[in-house]
C-alpha positions as CSV (number, residue, x, y, z in Angstrom):
1,M,40.8,153.2,116.5
2,S,43.5,152.1,119.0
3,G,47.0,153.3,118.6
4,A,48.3,149.7,117.6
5,L,45.6,149.3,115.0
6,R,46.3,152.9,113.5
7,R,49.9,151.6,113.0
8,V,48.8,148.6,111.3
9,F,46.8,150.6,108.9
10,G,49.6,152.8,108.4
11,W,51.5,150.6,106.3
12,L,48.5,151.0,103.6
13,Q,49.2,154.8,103.5
14,P,50.4,156.0,99.8
15,G,54.2,156.7,99.3
16,L,55.4,153.8,101.3
17,R,55.9,151.6,98.5
18,V,55.1,148.5,100.5
19,K,51.5,147.7,99.7
20,R,52.1,145.9,96.3
21,W,54.7,143.8,98.0
22,L,52.4,143.0,100.9
23,L,49.7,141.8,98.2
24,L,52.1,139.7,96.6
25,L,53.0,138.1,99.9
26,F,49.6,137.3,100.7
27,I,49.2,135.5,97.1
28,G,52.3,133.8,97.6
29,M,51.1,132.4,101.0
30,I,47.7,131.3,99.6
31,A,49.6,129.6,96.7
32,I,51.8,127.8,99.1
33,S,49.0,126.5,101.3
34,G,46.8,125.7,98.1
35,G,49.8,123.7,96.7
36,T,50.5,122.0,99.9
37,L,47.1,120.7,100.2
38,L,47.2,119.5,96.7
39,I,50.5,117.7,97.1
40,A,49.2,116.0,100.2
41,N,46.2,114.9,98.3
42,L,43.5,116.3,100.2
43,M,40.0,117.0,99.3
44,V,39.2,120.7,99.6
45,F,35.8,121.5,98.3
46,D,35.9,118.7,95.9
47,L,38.9,120.3,94.0
48,I,40.8,117.1,93.3
49,G,37.7,115.4,92.1
50,S,37.0,118.2,89.5
51,I,40.7,118.1,88.3
52,G,40.9,114.3,87.6
53,D,43.5,111.9,88.5
54,T,45.8,112.3,91.6
55,G,49.1,112.6,89.8
56,R,47.9,115.7,88.0
57,A,46.7,117.2,91.1
58,T,50.3,116.6,92.7
59,T,52.0,118.2,89.9
60,I,49.6,121.2,90.0
61,G,50.6,121.3,93.7
62,I,54.1,121.4,93.3
63,V,54.0,124.2,90.7
64,A,51.7,126.4,92.7
65,A,53.6,125.7,96.0
66,A,57.1,126.6,94.0
67,L,55.5,129.8,92.5
68,G,54.0,130.8,96.1
69,L,57.7,130.5,97.8
70,L,59.0,132.4,94.7
71,A,56.4,135.1,95.3
72,V,57.0,135.2,99.2
73,A,60.9,135.5,98.4
74,I,60.3,138.4,96.2
75,S,57.9,140.3,98.3
76,L,60.0,139.7,101.5
77,R,63.2,140.8,99.5
78,Q,61.3,144.1,98.4
79,L,59.8,144.7,101.5
80,V,63.0,144.7,103.5
81,R,64.5,146.8,100.6
82,S,61.8,149.4,100.8
83,V,62.0,149.8,104.5
84,A,65.9,150.0,104.6
85,C,66.2,152.4,101.6
86,A,63.7,154.8,103.6
87,L,66.2,154.5,106.5
88,H,69.2,154.2,104.9
89,P,69.8,155.7,101.2
90,E,73.1,153.4,100.8
91,A,70.7,150.2,101.2
92,E,69.4,150.5,97.6
93,S,72.9,149.1,96.1
94,H,74.3,146.8,98.7
95,L,71.7,146.0,101.3
96,V,73.7,142.9,102.6
97,D,76.9,144.4,102.9
98,L,75.4,147.3,104.9
99,M,73.7,144.7,107.0
100,L,76.8,142.6,107.4
101,R,78.6,145.9,108.2
102,Q,76.5,147.0,110.9
103,R,76.0,143.6,112.5
104,R,79.9,143.4,112.9
105,L,80.3,146.9,114.2
106,Q,77.5,146.0,116.5
107,G,79.5,143.2,117.8
108,G,82.6,145.1,118.2
109,P,84.6,145.8,121.5
110,R,83.3,148.4,124.1
111,V,85.7,151.1,123.8
112,V,86.2,154.2,125.7
113,A,88.4,157.3,124.2
114,V,89.6,160.1,126.6
115,G,91.0,163.2,125.6
116,G,90.1,166.2,123.7
117,G,91.2,168.2,121.0
118,T,91.9,167.3,117.3
119,G,93.9,164.3,118.7
120,L,90.8,162.6,120.0
121,S,88.7,163.3,116.7
122,T,91.4,161.7,114.6
123,L,91.4,158.7,116.9
124,L,87.7,158.1,116.6
125,R,87.7,158.1,113.0
126,G,90.0,155.0,113.0
127,L,88.0,153.2,115.9
128,K,84.5,153.7,114.4
129,G,85.8,151.2,111.6
130,Y,85.8,148.3,114.1
131,T,82.8,149.2,116.6
132,T,79.9,151.1,117.3
133,N,80.3,150.7,121.0
134,I,82.6,153.7,121.5
135,T,82.1,156.2,124.3
136,A,84.3,159.3,123.8
137,I,85.0,161.5,126.8
138,A,85.9,164.9,125.7
139,T,87.1,167.5,128.1
140,V,85.1,170.8,128.5
141,A,87.7,173.1,129.9
142,D,88.1,175.0,126.5
143,D,87.5,178.8,126.7
144,G,88.9,179.9,123.5
145,G,87.4,181.0,120.0
146,S,83.8,180.1,119.5
147,S,83.6,177.7,122.5
148,G,84.7,180.4,124.7
149,R,82.6,183.2,123.5
150,L,79.5,180.9,124.2
151,R,80.5,179.8,127.3
152,A,80.6,183.3,128.4
153,D,77.6,184.8,126.7
154,M,75.3,181.6,127.2
155,N,76.7,180.1,130.4
156,V,77.0,176.9,128.9
157,P,79.8,174.2,128.9
158,P,82.2,174.7,125.8
159,P,80.9,172.6,123.0
160,G,83.9,172.5,120.8
161,D,85.9,169.3,121.5
162,I,82.4,167.6,121.7
163,R,81.4,169.0,118.2
164,N,84.7,167.5,116.8
165,C,83.9,164.0,118.3
166,L,80.3,164.1,117.0
167,V,81.4,164.7,113.7
168,A,84.3,162.2,113.8
169,L,81.6,159.5,114.7
170,A,79.2,160.6,112.2
171,D,77.7,158.4,110.0
172,S,75.3,160.9,108.3
173,E,75.6,162.7,104.8
174,P,78.7,164.4,104.1
175,L,76.9,167.8,103.6
176,M,75.6,167.3,107.4
177,T,79.0,166.9,108.8
178,E,80.3,169.7,106.7
179,L,77.4,172.0,108.0
180,F,78.4,171.2,111.5
181,Q,81.8,172.2,110.7
182,Y,80.8,175.3,109.0
183,R,82.4,178.5,110.6
184,F,80.8,181.9,110.1
185,N,83.2,184.4,108.5
186,G,83.9,187.8,110.1
187,E,81.1,189.4,107.6
188,A,78.6,187.6,109.5
189,G,78.8,190.2,112.3
190,G,78.1,188.8,115.6
191,L,78.2,185.4,114.2
192,G,81.7,185.8,112.8
193,G,83.9,183.0,114.0
194,H,81.1,180.9,115.4
195,S,81.0,177.3,114.4
196,F,77.3,176.2,113.2
197,G,77.7,173.0,115.4
198,N,78.7,174.8,118.5
199,L,75.7,177.2,118.1
200,L,73.3,174.2,117.8
201,I,74.6,172.1,120.8
202,A,74.6,175.5,122.9
203,A,71.0,176.2,121.9
204,L,69.9,172.7,122.8
205,T,71.8,172.9,125.8
206,D,69.9,176.2,126.9
207,I,66.6,174.5,125.8
208,T,67.0,171.2,127.5
209,G,68.9,172.6,130.4
210,D,71.3,169.8,130.2
211,L,74.5,169.3,128.1
212,E,74.0,165.7,127.9
213,Q,70.6,165.6,126.6
214,A,71.8,168.2,124.1
215,V,74.6,165.9,123.0
216,R,72.2,163.0,122.7
217,E,69.9,165.0,120.3
218,T,72.7,166.0,118.3
219,S,74.0,162.5,118.1
220,R,70.6,161.6,116.4
221,V,70.9,164.2,113.9
222,L,74.2,163.0,112.8
223,A,73.6,159.3,113.2
224,I,77.0,158.7,114.9
225,R,78.7,155.3,115.7
226,G,78.9,155.4,119.6
227,R,78.2,158.4,121.9
228,V,80.2,161.6,123.2
229,L,80.0,162.6,126.8
230,P,81.6,165.4,129.0
231,P,83.7,164.2,131.8
232,T,81.7,166.6,133.9
233,A,78.6,168.8,133.3
234,D,79.8,171.4,135.9
235,R,81.3,174.6,134.6
236,V,84.8,174.3,135.3
237,T,87.9,176.5,134.6
238,L,91.3,174.9,133.9
239,C,94.1,176.8,135.5
240,A,98.0,176.3,135.4
241,K,101.0,177.2,137.6
242,M,103.8,177.8,135.3
243,A,107.3,176.8,135.8
244,D,107.9,180.5,137.0
245,G,105.5,180.4,139.6
246,E,102.8,182.5,137.6
247,V,99.3,181.2,137.7
248,I,97.1,181.4,134.4
249,R,93.5,181.0,134.1
250,G,91.8,179.6,131.0
251,E,92.8,176.8,128.3
252,S,93.3,179.6,125.6
253,A,95.4,181.6,128.0
254,I,97.6,178.7,129.2
255,T,98.3,177.6,125.7
256,A,99.1,181.1,124.2
257,A,101.4,181.6,127.4
258,D,103.9,179.6,125.3
259,R,105.8,178.9,128.4
260,R,106.7,175.4,130.5
261,I,103.7,174.2,132.7
262,D,104.5,173.1,136.4
263,Y,101.1,171.6,136.8
264,V,97.2,172.0,136.1
265,Y,94.1,172.0,138.3
266,L,90.4,172.8,137.7
267,D,88.5,175.6,139.6
268,P,86.2,174.6,141.4
269,P,88.1,171.5,142.2
270,N,86.3,168.1,142.4
271,P,83.5,168.6,140.0
272,R,81.1,165.9,139.9
273,A,81.3,163.3,136.9
274,V,78.8,162.4,134.4
275,Q,77.3,159.1,135.7
276,E,77.1,157.5,132.2
277,A,80.7,158.4,131.6
278,I,81.6,156.5,134.7
279,E,79.5,153.4,133.6
280,A,81.0,153.3,130.3
281,I,84.5,153.2,131.8
282,E,83.4,150.6,134.1
283,A,82.1,148.3,131.4
284,A,84.8,149.1,129.1
285,E,87.1,146.5,127.3
286,L,89.7,148.9,125.8
287,I,90.1,152.6,127.3
288,V,92.3,154.9,125.2
289,V,93.8,157.8,126.7
290,G,95.0,160.5,123.9
291,P,96.6,161.6,121.9
292,G,96.2,165.4,122.5
293,S,97.8,168.3,124.2
294,T,98.8,166.6,127.6
295,F,98.1,169.2,130.0
296,T,95.0,171.0,128.2
297,S,93.1,168.0,126.5
298,V,94.2,165.0,128.1
299,I,95.0,165.7,131.9
300,P,91.8,167.7,132.5
301,N,89.5,164.8,132.1
302,F,91.4,163.0,135.1
303,L,91.2,166.0,137.1
304,V,87.5,164.9,137.8
305,P,88.1,162.3,140.6
306,E,85.5,160.0,139.7
307,V,86.8,159.5,136.2
308,N,90.3,159.1,137.5
309,E,89.4,156.5,139.9
310,A,87.1,154.8,137.5
311,V,89.7,154.2,134.9
312,R,92.4,153.1,137.6
313,R,89.9,150.6,138.9
314,A,88.6,149.4,135.4
315,S,89.8,145.9,134.3
316,A,90.2,147.0,130.6
317,T,93.0,147.0,128.2
318,K,94.3,150.8,128.8
319,V,96.5,152.5,126.5
320,F,98.0,156.0,126.6
321,I,99.0,157.2,122.7
322,C,102.0,159.5,123.2
323,N,102.2,162.4,120.8
324,I,104.3,162.3,118.0
325,M,105.7,166.0,118.2
326,T,106.0,168.3,121.1
327,Q,104.3,171.4,121.7
328,P,106.1,174.9,122.3
329,G,106.3,175.6,125.7
330,E,103.9,173.3,127.0
331,T,106.0,170.1,126.4
332,S,109.1,171.4,124.8
333,N,112.0,169.0,125.0
334,F,109.5,166.1,126.2
335,T,110.4,162.6,125.6
336,A,107.8,160.1,125.8
337,A,108.7,159.2,129.4
338,D,108.3,163.0,130.1
339,H,104.5,163.0,128.9
340,V,103.9,159.8,130.9
341,K,105.4,161.4,134.2
342,A,103.4,164.7,133.7
343,I,100.2,162.3,133.9
344,Q,101.5,160.3,136.6
345,R,101.8,163.6,138.8
346,H,98.3,164.5,138.2
347,T,96.8,161.3,138.5
348,G,98.9,159.4,141.3
349,E,98.8,155.9,139.9
350,L,99.2,155.7,136.2
351,P,95.8,155.1,134.4
352,F,97.0,153.0,131.7
353,D,99.1,149.8,131.2
354,Y,100.6,150.4,127.7
355,V,102.2,153.6,126.0
356,L,102.0,153.4,122.3
357,M,104.7,155.5,120.7
358,N,105.5,156.3,117.3
359,C,108.7,154.6,116.0
360,E,108.4,156.0,112.3
361,P,111.0,158.9,111.2
362,V,109.6,162.0,110.3
363,E,111.2,163.7,107.2
364,E,113.7,166.2,107.6
365,W,111.9,169.2,105.9
366,V,108.8,168.4,108.2
367,L,111.0,168.6,111.1
368,A,112.5,171.7,110.0
369,R,108.8,173.3,109.9
370,Y,108.2,172.3,113.3
371,R,111.5,173.4,114.8
372,A,110.8,176.8,113.3
373,T,108.0,176.9,115.7
374,G,109.7,175.7,118.8
375,A,108.4,172.1,118.3
376,D,110.3,168.8,117.8
377,F,110.1,165.1,117.4
378,V,108.9,163.3,120.7
379,E,111.8,160.9,121.4
380,P,110.4,157.2,122.0
381,D,112.5,156.4,124.9
382,Y,111.3,152.9,125.5
383,T,113.4,151.8,128.5
384,E,112.7,154.9,130.6
385,V,109.0,154.5,129.8
386,A,109.4,150.6,131.0
387,R,111.0,151.9,134.3
388,L,107.6,153.7,135.0
389,G,105.9,150.5,135.1
390,V,104.1,150.4,132.1
391,I,104.7,148.4,128.9
392,P,106.0,150.3,125.7
393,V,104.6,149.7,122.2
394,R,106.1,150.4,119.3
395,A,103.9,151.6,116.2
396,E,104.5,153.2,112.7
397,V,101.6,155.6,112.7
398,V,102.5,159.0,111.1
399,D,100.4,160.4,108.9
400,L,101.3,163.7,107.0
401,S,98.4,166.2,106.4
402,P,98.0,167.9,103.1
403,D,99.4,171.0,104.6
404,G,102.5,169.3,105.6
405,W,101.8,168.9,109.4
406,V,102.2,165.5,111.3
407,R,99.1,163.7,112.5
408,H,98.4,160.2,113.9
409,D,97.2,157.9,111.3
410,P,93.8,156.9,112.4
411,Q,93.6,153.5,110.6
412,A,97.1,152.4,111.9
413,V,96.5,153.6,115.5
414,A,93.0,151.7,115.5
415,D,94.8,148.4,113.9
416,R,97.5,148.6,116.7
417,L,95.1,149.0,119.3
418,L,92.7,146.3,118.6
419,E,95.9,144.0,118.1
420,L,96.6,145.0,121.9
421,L,93.1,144.1,122.8
422,E,93.4,140.7,121.0
423,E,96.7,139.9,122.4
424,R,95.7,140.6,126.0
425,A,92.3,138.6,125.9
426,P,93.6,135.5,126.5
427,A,95.3,136.3,129.6
428,L,92.3,137.8,131.0
429,M,90.3,134.3,130.4
């Protein structure tokens, strides 16, 4: 038996819950065919002659065709529901809503989000409500915590930021996403401090020999809306020259230094870009840079020359989302314009046209908590930003986490980004 024929008969296997509906569909089609023949007053095997007058035959034909149509409608509905429920548990209660949502998301804009850390994953949670055509480009310069240990022990690119993006875009069961974020405690011996998701991505990278393939396989497990890519598959180390002249190697050491950064660079320099990332940038309608740690999450992506050049050439609407709060040492006393200048220094020509800045005030008790750590509110200096040749955009995007720290509101940010895209679209036509 050929493979195609075997697949056809596979629909008759027990447990699929489709055989009864296939039978009903067959009966309905026969009823429609017979009813149509009767209505057309055709003589089939002397059927009309045995029934009597034509009017009676026509009536029976109408009834048979109507019942056949009803049977076909019921069978098709139940067949679709059986298949849909097998693929997506939510389909049992609201199949039409689910289909409409999926079609709407599939027709959404092509978006590329560039960054890393919690800022990028927060942004993705908002964007995935508008489109499934999302490509997240997440830095692989992290060398701390579980990611750093896996990088040292298994010689694989650090998977931490990629894992966070995958979870943010996940459309799977909550338990699965919770599993990916699960972190073993210190009592687990050598596993202590490791995230399960990091271990899985690292293992798949070792098996396939390719980080991109490992991410693709992980994406299937989580049923993510979109895809996540590294800017480069090369093993790179982020280095920083501090304002006092010292050179520090490693993202975690740079962050821990708690000092002003002069500039950052990758070692080795000029790593090769992931081609899929370049293609996504070229095809994008909207490119979003940030939010996230300016020197350790955002800029490292643009230190891959092909990524920097591709974003600059892209015809998409390009928006930089400025941080709401500064980071101790790294961006102490930075205004929004200072963040833009720091990126410009590393990229040459700015890779965005708009700068989205928060204009919503932060409560005093929250500011007091930040100031105690050496951080503060980022001043949205619109005039200075405009002088740099980009368009300032005001937005109220503050979201206070349960533990009292400031985050970007993913829904508010996504709403404003889509508004910008719609406003600019007519000008491009």
